[in-house]
KEKE-3310 file (N, C-alpha, C; in steps of 0.2 Angstrom, whole numbers, plus 5000, padded with zeros to 4 digits):
npx = (5538:5546:5541:5543:5536:5534:5541:5549:5538:5549:5566:5576:5590:5592:5588:5600:5606:5604:5605:5619:5628:5625:5635:5630:5633:5618:5609:5615:5614:5601:5598:5603:5597:5585:5586:5590:5578:5571:5574:5574:5561:5565:5558:5563:5573:5563:5560:5571:5578:5565:5567:5575:5571:5565:5576:5581:5569:5570:5580:5580:5569:5576:5585:5589:5571:5576:5586:5576:5568:5576:5582:5574:5564:5552:5544:5544:5558:5568:5586:5594:5610:5618:5627:5623:5615:5619:5631:5641:5648:5659:5660:5672:5671:5670:5660:5672:5675:5665:5663:5657:5642:5635:5624:5614:5624:5623:5608:5607:5615:5610:5600:5602:5618:5623:5614:5619:5629:5631:5621:5614:5610:5601:5591:5589:5584:5571:5570:5569:5578:5580:5573:5575:5578:5578:5583:5584:5585:5596:5606:5623:5629:5631:5621:5623:5637:5635:5627:5638:5642:5639:5637:5650:5654:5646:5654:5646:5637:5637:5626:5616:5606:5602:5595:5590:5592:5582:5569:5558:5549:5541:5528:5529:5540:5549:5545:5546:5559:5563:5558:5566:5579:5579:5573:5590:5596:5592:5596:5609:5619:5627:5625:5621:5618:5604:5602:5593:5595:5589:5575:5561:5557:5556:5546:5534:5521:5511:5506:5508:5500:5509:5518:5514:5511:5526:5530:5518:5525:5538:5534:5528:5537:5548:5538:5541:5551:5565:5558:5555:5571:5584:5598:5595:5596:5587:5591:5586:5588:5584:5580:5571:5558:5542:5538:5536:5526:5518:5513:5524:5531:5529:5526:5536:5538:5546:5558:5562:5563:5576:5583:5595:5607:5612:5633:5635:5647:5656:5656:5660:5674:5679:5675:5683:5697:5696:5699:5711:5718:5727:5734:5743:5750:5759:5765:5760:5752:5752:5759:5750:5737:5720:5710:5701:5698:5692:5679:5674:5668:5663:5649:5633:5636:5635:5643:5646:5650:5660:5670:5672:5680:5691:5697:5696:5702:5716:5718:5722:5735:5742:5741:5749:5761:5763:5766:5775:5785:5789:5785:5773:5764:5746:5737:5729:5721:5719:5708:5700:5695:5687:5679:5672:5666:5661:5645:5634:5625:5613:5603:5593:5587:5584:5575:5565:5557:5553:5540:5536:5532:5522:5516:5510:5505:5516:5520:5528:5537:5543:5551:5563:5567:5563:5570:5582:5578:5581:5594:5601:5598:5599:5615:5614:5610:5621:5633:5628:5631:5642)
npy = (5400:5401:5398:5387:5394:5406:5412:5425:5437:5441:5449:5449:5447:5450:5437:5427:5428:5423:5413:5412:5403:5391:5387:5380:5379:5376:5382:5396:5398:5399:5408:5419:5421:5423:5434:5438:5438:5446:5460:5461:5455:5446:5431:5422:5418:5413:5400:5392:5395:5388:5371:5372:5376:5365:5360:5376:5378:5369:5370:5384:5379:5370:5378:5391:5394:5407:5411:5411:5425:5432:5438:5438:5451:5461:5475:5490:5488:5485:5479:5490:5499:5514:5513:5504:5505:5509:5521:5533:5542:5553:5569:5573:5590:5607:5619:5626:5619:5614:5617:5637:5646:5651:5657:5648:5638:5649:5649:5637:5638:5649:5639:5629:5627:5643:5640:5631:5640:5652:5656:5662:5673:5671:5666:5679:5686:5677:5667:5652:5636:5628:5611:5603:5600:5600:5595:5600:5596:5592:5577:5575:5587:5594:5588:5579:5580:5596:5592:5584:5595:5603:5594:5594:5608:5609:5602:5588:5571:5561:5555:5543:5534:5517:5518:5503:5496:5500:5497:5487:5474:5464:5464:5477:5477:5490:5499:5496:5498:5510:5516:5512:5517:5529:5530:5525:5534:5546:5543:5545:5559:5567:5581:5576:5573:5569:5560:5559:5552:5551:5555:5555:5541:5537:5544:5544:5553:5543:5524:5508:5500:5499:5505:5519:5516:5515:5528:5535:5532:5537:5553:5554:5549:5562:5573:5588:5589:5597:5604:5595:5584:5592:5592:5587:5584:5585:5582:5581:5575:5574:5570:5570:5581:5583:5571:5569:5568:5580:5583:5579:5588:5601:5613:5611:5598:5602:5613:5619:5621:5618:5623:5615:5620:5617:5622:5638:5651:5653:5644:5633:5632:5634:5621:5616:5618:5613:5598:5600:5604:5594:5591:5601:5606:5595:5596:5589:5593:5604:5618:5624:5625:5631:5637:5644:5645:5632:5631:5640:5633:5623:5623:5619:5608:5596:5596:5582:5577:5587:5584:5571:5575:5580:5567:5559:5565:5567:5554:5549:5552:5546:5535:5532:5539:5528:5517:5524:5525:5537:5552:5562:5577:5584:5588:5604:5601:5587:5587:5593:5584:5578:5582:5582:5570:5568:5569:5581:5574:5583:5584:5574:5573:5586:5586:5575:5581:5594:5583:5577:5588:5596:5584:5582:5594:5605:5620:5627:5623:5628:5639:5638:5624:5628:5640:5634:5623:5632:5635:5626:5623:5637:5635:5621:5625:5637:5627:5619:5630:5631)
npz = (5637:5621:5607:5590:5581:5586:5585:5575:5582:5590:5597:5587:5591:5601:5602:5597:5606:5617:5613:5613:5622:5616:5603:5593:5576:5565:5576:5573:5560:5556:5563:5556:5546:5547:5551:5539:5529:5538:5538:5524:5520:5512:5505:5499:5510:5523:5517:5518:5529:5537:5536:5549:5556:5569:5575:5583:5590:5598:5605:5609:5619:5628:5638:5648:5659:5665:5658:5648:5652:5649:5643:5632:5633:5641:5630:5639:5643:5634:5636:5627:5623:5616:5605:5602:5592:5578:5570:5583:5591:5599:5585:5574:5566:5563:5557:5549:5543:5534:5517:5514:5513:5525:5529:5529:5539:5550:5553:5560:5570:5577:5583:5592:5592:5600:5611:5620:5621:5626:5636:5645:5640:5629:5640:5642:5630:5630:5622:5617:5618:5601:5600:5589:5573:5553:5540:5523:5506:5491:5487:5494:5500:5512:5524:5531:5538:5542:5553:5561:5565:5572:5582:5588:5589:5601:5609:5610:5611:5596:5587:5575:5570:5563:5546:5546:5554:5565:5557:5557:5550:5557:5569:5579:5583:5577:5582:5597:5595:5594:5605:5613:5610:5614:5622:5629:5627:5634:5645:5642:5650:5648:5634:5617:5602:5596:5576:5562:5544:5528:5533:5530:5527:5538:5545:5534:5525:5520:5522:5524:5537:5549:5546:5550:5563:5569:5564:5572:5585:5585:5586:5597:5607:5601:5605:5614:5616:5620:5631:5639:5638:5639:5636:5623:5607:5592:5575:5558:5542:5524:5508:5502:5506:5504:5505:5519:5535:5536:5551:5558:5557:5562:5575:5589:5588:5574:5574:5563:5548:5538:5522:5514:5501:5483:5479:5482:5472:5480:5490:5481:5480:5491:5497:5487:5491:5504:5501:5493:5501:5508:5495:5491:5501:5500:5487:5481:5470:5455:5449:5440:5442:5444:5459:5457:5444:5446:5454:5442:5432:5439:5440:5449:5454:5466:5482:5487:5473:5468:5479:5473:5462:5463:5470:5462:5449:5457:5461:5446:5440:5453:5448:5435:5443:5449:5440:5431:5439:5444:5452:5448:5448:5452:5438:5431:5418:5422:5430:5420:5411:5420:5424:5413:5412:5422:5428:5435:5450:5452:5442:5442:5454:5459:5444:5449:5461:5459:5454:5462:5473:5465:5465:5478:5484:5490:5492:5497:5495:5483:5477:5485:5476:5462:5460:5461:5447:5439:5437:5437:5422:5417:5416:5410:5396:5393:5392:5382:5371:5369)
capx = (5543:5546:5539:5546:5529:5534:5553:5550:5538:5553:5571:5581:5595:5591:5585:5606:5613:5601:5608:5626:5633:5624:5638:5626:5629:5614:5605:5616:5613:5593:5595:5603:5592:5579:5587:5589:5571:5565:5577:5572:5557:5563:5551:5568:5575:5560:5563:5580:5576:5562:5571:5580:5565:5562:5582:5579:5563:5570:5586:5576:5565:5580:5587:5583:5568:5577:5590:5573:5567:5582:5588:5568:5563:5544:5546:5550:5566:5575:5594:5598:5613:5617:5632:5621:5612:5622:5635:5638:5655:5662:5665:5682:5669:5670:5656:5671:5676:5663:5661:5654:5633:5636:5616:5614:5627:5622:5603:5607:5619:5603:5593:5605:5623:5622:5609:5624:5638:5624:5610:5609:5609:5594:5587:5585:5578:5567:5569:5569:5582:5577:5576:5574:5579:5575:5589:5581:5592:5599:5611:5628:5627:5634:5620:5625:5642:5631:5623:5639:5646:5632:5639:5655:5655:5643:5656:5639:5638:5633:5620:5615:5603:5605:5585:5591:5593:5574:5563:5557:5545:5537:5522:5529:5547:5551:5543:5551:5569:5563:5556:5572:5582:5576:5579:5595:5598:5590:5599:5616:5621:5630:5624:5616:5614:5601:5601:5590:5596:5584:5569:5558:5556:5554:5540:5527:5513:5505:5509:5504:5498:5513:5523:5508:5510:5532:5528:5514:5530:5546:5532:5528:5544:5550:5533:5541:5559:5565:5556:5559:5579:5585:5602:5593:5595:5586:5592:5585:5589:5579:5580:5561:5555:5537:5535:5535:5518:5514:5514:5530:5536:5527:5533:5536:5544:5554:5557:5563:5563:5581:5586:5602:5605:5617:5638:5637:5653:5660:5655:5664:5680:5683:5679:5689:5705:5700:5699:5715:5725:5734:5738:5744:5755:5765:5768:5760:5744:5751:5756:5744:5728:5717:5703:5693:5693:5687:5674:5666:5666:5658:5642:5627:5641:5637:5648:5649:5650:5667:5676:5675:5681:5696:5696:5696:5712:5722:5721:5724:5740:5746:5740:5753:5766:5766:5765:5782:5788:5791:5782:5768:5759:5741:5736:5724:5722:5718:5703:5696:5695:5689:5674:5671:5664:5656:5637:5628:5620:5606:5599:5591:5584:5578:5566:5560:5556:5546:5539:5533:5531:5516:5510:5508:5504:5519:5519:5532:5544:5541:5557:5571:5568:5567:5579:5589:5579:5582:5601:5602:5593:5604:5620:5614:5611:5626:5637:5625:5631:5651)
capy = (5398:5404:5394:5390:5399:5414:5417:5430:5442:5445:5453:5440:5450:5445:5428:5427:5431:5420:5406:5412:5399:5383:5388:5375:5382:5378:5386:5401:5400:5398:5412:5425:5418:5423:5438:5442:5439:5450:5465:5461:5450:5439:5421:5413:5416:5411:5394:5391:5393:5384:5365:5373:5378:5361:5361:5380:5377:5364:5370:5386:5376:5369:5384:5390:5400:5412:5416:5417:5429:5440:5442:5443:5457:5466:5483:5493:5486:5480:5480:5492:5506:5519:5513:5498:5510:5512:5527:5534:5547:5563:5570:5578:5591:5610:5624:5628:5610:5613:5623:5641:5643:5657:5658:5642:5640:5652:5649:5632:5640:5651:5638:5625:5631:5646:5640:5630:5642:5659:5651:5668:5680:5666:5668:5687:5687:5675:5662:5646:5635:5623:5605:5601:5606:5595:5599:5593:5599:5589:5573:5578:5594:5594:5591:5578:5586:5600:5590:5580:5601:5606:5588:5596:5614:5611:5593:5582:5562:5561:5548:5542:5528:5515:5515:5494:5495:5502:5495:5480:5471:5463:5469:5480:5476:5495:5504:5495:5501:5518:5519:5510:5521:5537:5528:5522:5542:5549:5540:5549:5560:5575:5586:5573:5574:5563:5564:5554:5553:5546:5556:5552:5532:5533:5549:5547:5556:5537:5518:5503:5501:5498:5514:5524:5514:5518:5534:5538:5534:5542:5557:5553:5551:5570:5578:5593:5585:5601:5604:5584:5582:5600:5592:5581:5591:5578:5583:5575:5575:5573:5575:5576:5582:5583:5565:5566:5567:5587:5581:5579:5595:5606:5615:5606:5595:5602:5621:5624:5618:5625:5620:5616:5622:5614:5627:5644:5650:5656:5637:5626:5637:5631:5612:5612:5621:5607:5590:5597:5606:5589:5588:5607:5604:5588:5598:5585:5598:5609:5625:5626:5623:5638:5634:5647:5641:5625:5632:5644:5626:5615:5627:5614:5601:5593:5596:5578:5580:5590:5579:5564:5577:5581:5561:5555:5568:5563:5543:5550:5555:5543:5528:5537:5539:5519:5514:5525:5526:5545:5559:5565:5584:5584:5596:5606:5597:5580:5590:5599:5579:5574:5586:5582:5568:5568:5571:5585:5572:5587:5585:5568:5574:5592:5586:5569:5581:5596:5583:5577:5594:5596:5581:5585:5600:5607:5622:5629:5622:5628:5643:5633:5620:5635:5645:5627:5623:5639:5638:5622:5626:5640:5630:5618:5632:5639:5621:5618:5633:5631)
capz = (5635:5616:5603:5585:5575:5588:5584:5573:5583:5596:5593:5584:5591:5609:5603:5594:5614:5620:5611:5611:5625:5613:5599:5587:5570:5566:5578:5568:5552:5556:5567:5552:5542:5550:5552:5535:5528:5542:5533:5517:5518:5504:5505:5502:5515:5524:5516:5518:5537:5539:5539:5553:5563:5572:5582:5584:5591:5602:5609:5616:5624:5635:5639:5657:5659:5666:5653:5641:5652:5656:5636:5628:5639:5634:5625:5641:5646:5632:5638:5621:5622:5610:5602:5595:5582:5571:5573:5589:5593:5597:5580:5572:5562:5561:5553:5546:5539:5528:5512:5511:5514:5528:5532:5531:5548:5558:5557:5567:5577:5582:5587:5594:5596:5604:5618:5622:5619:5629:5641:5648:5633:5627:5644:5642:5628:5633:5619:5618:5612:5596:5603:5583:5566:5546:5535:5517:5501:5487:5491:5492:5497:5517:5528:5538:5540:5546:5560:5564:5569:5578:5587:5587:5593:5609:5611:5613:5607:5588:5590:5569:5570:5556:5547:5545:5562:5567:5553:5555:5546:5560:5573:5585:5581:5577:5589:5601:5595:5592:5612:5618:5605:5616:5632:5632:5624:5641:5650:5643:5656:5645:5627:5610:5594:5589:5571:5558:5537:5526:5540:5524:5528:5544:5544:5526:5521:5521:5521:5525:5543:5552:5546:5553:5571:5571:5563:5577:5592:5586:5585:5605:5609:5603:5605:5617:5617:5626:5638:5643:5640:5639:5636:5620:5599:5587:5567:5552:5535:5519:5496:5500:5512:5502:5507:5526:5536:5542:5557:5562:5554:5565:5579:5595:5587:5572:5573:5558:5541:5533:5517:5509:5493:5480:5483:5478:5470:5487:5492:5478:5480:5501:5497:5480:5496:5510:5494:5487:5507:5508:5489:5491:5511:5499:5483:5473:5464:5450:5450:5433:5445:5447:5461:5457:5440:5445:5456:5442:5428:5443:5447:5446:5456:5473:5486:5487:5467:5468:5478:5468:5456:5466:5471:5454:5449:5463:5458:5438:5444:5455:5441:5433:5447:5449:5431:5430:5444:5442:5454:5444:5450:5449:5437:5429:5411:5422:5432:5417:5411:5425:5424:5408:5412:5427:5429:5440:5456:5457:5441:5442:5460:5455:5440:5454:5465:5457:5451:5466:5477:5465:5464:5485:5483:5497:5486:5501:5494:5477:5481:5481:5471:5457:5462:5460:5441:5436:5439:5431:5418:5412:5415:5402:5391:5392:5386:5373:5365:5370)
cpx = (5541:5542:5540:5541:5531:5540:5551:5546:5545:5561:5576:5589:5597:5592:5591:5609:5612:5602:5615:5629:5629:5628:5635:5627:5625:5608:5608:5615:5604:5593:5598:5600:5586:5580:5588:5583:5566:5567:5574:5563:5557:5563:5561:5572:5571:5561:5567:5580:5573:5565:5576:5576:5565:5571:5584:5574:5565:5574:5582:5572:5571:5584:5584:5579:5572:5583:5585:5571:5572:5582:5579:5564:5556:5548:5550:5555:5570:5581:5597:5602:5617:5620:5629:5614:5614:5629:5634:5646:5657:5666:5668:5680:5667:5664:5662:5677:5669:5658:5657:5647:5634:5631:5618:5617:5625:5614:5602:5611:5612:5600:5597:5613:5625:5618:5615:5630:5635:5619:5609:5607:5599:5588:5583:5581:5571:5562:5571:5573:5578:5579:5575:5571:5579:5577:5584:5587:5594:5604:5614:5630:5629:5628:5622:5631:5640:5627:5630:5646:5646:5637:5645:5657:5652:5648:5649:5642:5635:5632:5619:5617:5602:5597:5587:5587:5586:5568:5565:5548:5539:5534:5526:5539:5549:5550:5546:5558:5569:5563:5564:5580:5582:5578:5583:5599:5596:5592:5608:5619:5626:5627:5624:5615:5613:5598:5601:5593:5588:5577:5562:5554:5554:5548:5534:5522:5509:5509:5506:5504:5503:5518:5519:5511:5521:5532:5525:5520:5534:5539:5530:5534:5548:5546:5539:5549:5563:5563:5555:5564:5582:5593:5604:5593:5593:5586:5590:5587:5585:5581:5573:5556:5544:5535:5534:5531:5521:5517:5522:5535:5532:5529:5529:5539:5551:5553:5559:5568:5569:5582:5593:5604:5610:5626:5636:5645:5660:5661:5658:5669:5684:5681:5684:5698:5701:5701:5706:5721:5731:5739:5745:5750:5760:5769:5767:5755:5751:5752:5750:5738:5728:5713:5700:5693:5685:5679:5671:5664:5663:5648:5638:5630:5636:5642:5650:5656:5662:5672:5678:5678:5689:5699:5700:5705:5716:5725:5724:5734:5743:5744:5748:5760:5770:5768:5774:5788:5791:5786:5779:5760:5752:5740:5732:5722:5719:5711:5700:5691:5691:5680:5668:5666:5660:5650:5636:5622:5612:5603:5591:5586:5579:5572:5560:5557:5553:5541:5534:5531:5525:5512:5505:5507:5508:5523:5527:5535:5549:5548:5563:5572:5565:5569:5586:5589:5580:5591:5606:5602:5597:5611:5620:5614:5616:5633:5634:5626:5640:5649)
cpy = (5400:5396:5396:5396:5406:5418:5426:5437:5443:5446:5446:5441:5450:5440:5425:5426:5423:5409:5407:5405:5391:5383:5381:5381:5382:5379:5395:5401:5401:5406:5419:5422:5422:5431:5442:5441:5444:5460:5466:5462:5447:5433:5418:5412:5413:5404:5392:5390:5388:5374:5364:5376:5372:5363:5367:5381:5374:5367:5378:5382:5371:5375:5385:5394:5405:5418:5419:5422:5436:5441:5443:5446:5460:5471:5487:5494:5484:5484:5484:5497:5510:5516:5506:5500:5514:5518:5531:5536:5549:5563:5573:5586:5599:5612:5626:5622:5610:5618:5627:5638:5645:5658:5655:5638:5642:5655:5640:5633:5642:5649:5631:5624:5636:5646:5639:5636:5650:5658:5658:5673:5676:5667:5675:5688:5683:5671:5656:5639:5629:5618:5597:5604:5599:5598:5593:5598:5593:5583:5578:5584:5597:5591:5584:5580:5594:5600:5585:5589:5603:5599:5593:5600:5618:5605:5588:5579:5567:5554:5546:5538:5524:5513:5506:5496:5495:5500:5489:5478:5466:5467:5471:5482:5484:5501:5502:5498:5507:5520:5516:5514:5529:5536:5528:5531:5542:5547:5543:5556:5567:5579:5579:5573:5568:5565:5557:5551:5549:5550:5556:5544:5534:5539:5551:5547:5549:5531:5515:5503:5501:5502:5515:5521:5515:5526:5540:5540:5535:5549:5558:5554:5560:5575:5584:5589:5593:5603:5594:5585:5586:5597:5587:5587:5583:5583:5575:5578:5571:5574:5574:5575:5583:5577:5562:5570:5577:5588:5581:5583:5603:5608:5613:5602:5595:5612:5625:5618:5623:5618:5622:5618:5618:5623:5632:5644:5651:5649:5632:5628:5633:5625:5612:5615:5614:5606:5591:5601:5603:5588:5593:5605:5598:5591:5594:5592:5603:5612:5629:5625:5630:5632:5640:5645:5637:5624:5635:5641:5623:5621:5621:5608:5602:5596:5588:5576:5583:5587:5573:5566:5576:5572:5558:5559:5566:5556:5544:5549:5552:5536:5526:5536:5533:5515:5514:5527:5532:5544:5564:5572:5582:5591:5598:5602:5592:5582:5593:5588:5576:5576:5586:5575:5563:5571:5572:5580:5573:5585:5580:5572:5584:5590:5582:5575:5589:5592:5581:5583:5595:5594:5580:5589:5604:5612:5627:5630:5621:5635:5640:5632:5621:5639:5638:5625:5627:5640:5630:5622:5629:5639:5626:5619:5634:5633:5621:5619:5630:5626)
cpz = (5626:5613:5593:5580:5576:5590:5582:5573:5590:5593:5592:5589:5598:5609:5602:5604:5621:5620:5610:5614:5623:5609:5595:5579:5565:5564:5575:5563:5552:5560:5560:5546:5540:5550:5544:5528:5535:5540:5527:5515:5513:5508:5504:5506:5521:5525:5518:5525:5540:5542:5544:5558:5570:5580:5582:5590:5601:5608:5613:5621:5630:5637:5649:5658:5660:5665:5647:5642:5653:5648:5632:5633:5637:5633:5629:5644:5642:5631:5632:5624:5614:5606:5596:5592:5578:5574:5581:5593:5591:5590:5581:5570:5563:5558:5545:5544:5532:5523:5512:5517:5522:5531:5534:5538:5554:5557:5563:5571:5581:5584:5586:5595:5599:5611:5621:5626:5626:5631:5642:5645:5630:5632:5644:5636:5625:5627:5620:5615:5608:5597:5593:5575:5558:5545:5531:5511:5495:5490:5491:5494:5506:5523:5532:5544:5544:5554:5563:5567:5570:5586:5593:5592:5598:5614:5614:5609:5601:5588:5580:5568:5566:5554:5545:5554:5569:5565:5554:5553:5551:5566:5578:5588:5583:5580:5595:5599:5595:5603:5616:5616:5614:5623:5634:5631:5632:5645:5654:5646:5652:5636:5621:5607:5594:5583:5565:5552:5537:5531:5535:5523:5533:5546:5541:5526:5524:5519:5522:5535:5551:5553:5548:5559:5571:5570:5572:5586:5591:5587:5592:5607:5607:5604:5614:5623:5622:5630:5644:5642:5639:5634:5627:5613:5596:5580:5564:5548:5532:5516:5496:5506:5509:5504:5516:5529:5538:5548:5561:5559:5557:5574:5587:5595:5581:5571:5568:5555:5535:5528:5514:5503:5491:5482:5478:5476:5477:5490:5489:5478:5486:5495:5493:5485:5499:5505:5494:5494:5506:5501:5491:5500:5506:5495:5478:5468:5460:5453:5446:5438:5450:5451:5459:5449:5439:5447:5450:5436:5431:5442:5442:5451:5463:5478:5486:5479:5469:5472:5479:5464:5457:5467:5461:5451:5452:5461:5451:5438:5449:5453:5439:5434:5450:5446:5434:5433:5446:5447:5449:5449:5448:5443:5433:5424:5417:5427:5426:5414:5415:5422:5420:5405:5417:5427:5434:5442:5454:5452:5442:5448:5460:5452:5444:5460:5465:5456:5458:5471:5474:5466:5476:5486:5490:5492:5493:5502:5487:5476:5478:5478:5464:5454:5458:5452:5436:5435:5435:5422:5412:5414:5411:5397:5388:5391:5381:5369:5366:5359)
residu = (MET:LEU:ARG:GLY:ASN:GLU:LEU:LYS:PHE:HIS:GLN:LEU:SER:LEU:ILE:LYS:ASN:ALA:LEU:GLU:PRO:THR:LYS:ASN:ASN:ARG:ASN:GLU:GLU:ALA:TYR:HIS:LEU:LEU:ARG:LEU:PHE:GLN:LEU:THR:GLY:ASP:GLU:ARG:PHE:ARG:LEU:GLN:ALA:GLU:PRO:LEU:MET:PRO:GLN:LEU:SER:LYS:THR:ILE:LYS:GLN:LEU:PRO:GLU:SER:HIS:ILE:GLU:ASN:THR:VAL:VAL:ASN:PRO:GLN:THR:VAL:PRO:LEU:LYS:LEU:GLU:ASP:PHE:GLY:LEU:SER:GLU:LYS:PRO:ASN:ILE:ARG:PHE:CYS:ASP:VAL:GLY:GLY:LEU:SER:ASP:VAL:LYS:GLU:ALA:ILE:LYS:LEU:GLU:MET:VAL:TYR:PRO:LYS:LEU:ARG:PRO:ASN:VAL:TYR:THR:GLN:TYR:ASN:LYS:THR:PRO:GLY:ALA:GLY:ILE:LEU:LEU:TRP:GLY:PRO:PRO:GLY:CYS:GLY:LYS:THR:MET:MET:ALA:LYS:ALA:VAL:ALA:THR:GLU:ILE:ASP:ALA:LEU:PHE:VAL:ALA:PRO:LYS:MET:SER:ASP:ILE:MET:SER:ARG:TRP:LEU:GLY:GLU:SER:GLU:LYS:MET:ILE:SER:SER:LEU:PHE:LYS:ALA:ALA:GLY:LYS:TYR:GLU:GLY:ASP:ILE:VAL:LEU:PHE:PHE:ASP:GLU:PHE:ASP:SER:LEU:ALA:PRO:LYS:SER:GLY:PRO:SER:TYR:LEU:ASN:ARG:ILE:LYS:ASN:GLN:PHE:LEU:THR:GLU:ILE:ASP:GLY:ILE:GLY:SER:LYS:ARG:LYS:GLY:MET:LEU:ILE:MET:ALA:ALA:THR:ASN:LYS:PRO:PHE:HIS:ILE:ASP:SER:ALA:ALA:ARG:ARG:PRO:GLY:ARG:PHE:GLU:LYS:THR:ILE:PHE:ILE:PRO:PRO:PRO:ASP:LEU:THR:SER:ARG:LYS:GLN:ILE:PHE:GLU:LEU:ASN:LEU:SER:PRO:LEU:MET:LYS:ASN:GLY:ILE:LEU:SER:ASP:ASP:VAL:VAL:ILE:SER:ASP:LEU:ALA:GLU:ILE:THR:GLU:GLY:TYR:SER:GLY:ALA:ASP:ILE:LYS:ALA:ILE:CYS:ASP:ILE:SER:ARG:ASP:ILE:ALA:LEU:SER:GLU:ALA:LEU:LYS:ASN:GLY:VAL:GLU:ARG:LYS:VAL:LYS:MET:GLU:ASP:PHE:TYR:ASN:VAL:ILE:LYS:LYS:THR:SER:ARG:SER:ILE:ILE:PRO:TRP:ILE:ASN:ASP:SER:ILE:ARG:ALA:ALA:LYS:ARG:PHE:GLY:GLU:GLU:ASP:TYR:TYR:PRO:GLU:LEU:GLN:LYS:VAL:ALA:GLN:LEU:LEU:GLN:THR:VAL:GLN:GLN:TYR:GLU:SER:MET:LYS)
# end
């Protein structure tokens, strides 16, 4: 039977299930406060929960023993489903929906898409399909969209666990969640892509002992995943690869580490076209908007920056149309004004990344980082001369 001072060592979501039949508001309040304390570590939530703990403990003591045993189970049999771990979907994003990056797309397809579409060719050439790919690069440049495109192309389920649902400050909880995730994924009958964003928080170079236990549990699960579960593909993304433990990047775990760069001229043009095509179809985009010119003047902007530029420019025209009651097309002037006020989100990232790569001695990342830094420096010098 659970005691009040032991509650924190159990899955709070499972305790909530045990308490569901009781319909006690004070118990619900205690659960939510404990959950907030678990997620944030803020002592204020624990202190607020303390007066409610006697009632919560009393309620749990009164529950049938079998109910507790079936609800708070040992970590080997945590009954969680894939949808309990955050986003779980069959996406509808293809590689053609991601602007540019043709070389990157081909490298990813070689490891994850073509083996599913043409397995006989891979067998003939004695190439083992890659089970894991780590994508890295500046924020907002399409890492998540690339992972979704892989799932779409091979008709796989896409599961993107939230780090907040996996990470826990309590002893053993995160390890249980990771084990449960891979067990649930292993039971899925079709192909499945597990995507871990912000991977540096799951497998850091260093940290407190509980982070090392979490990291080791994850690495144990993905060891040789390609041979253990052929339908399961592991993809991860990070803006800070230099913070990731080298043990997590070795072959057998992540076969390839692929850089997702800021969009080049061709890519930026495609991103503008993808974002503005609905306005073109609806006749809301003015004839004076020249997409190739927009692509020229947005060098150094990320894909997310460009999408924001398109959205804000559209909203300017929309606001005026609502205010004046007259349809107003989105003009080139709108884009110019928005671009002038929009800073490049990549600049802070590149400065922090170069410092981190030097501090951790990660020379392998220098070439890509230096290319981005030189690009941004050239852009800034050119703009300062205007």
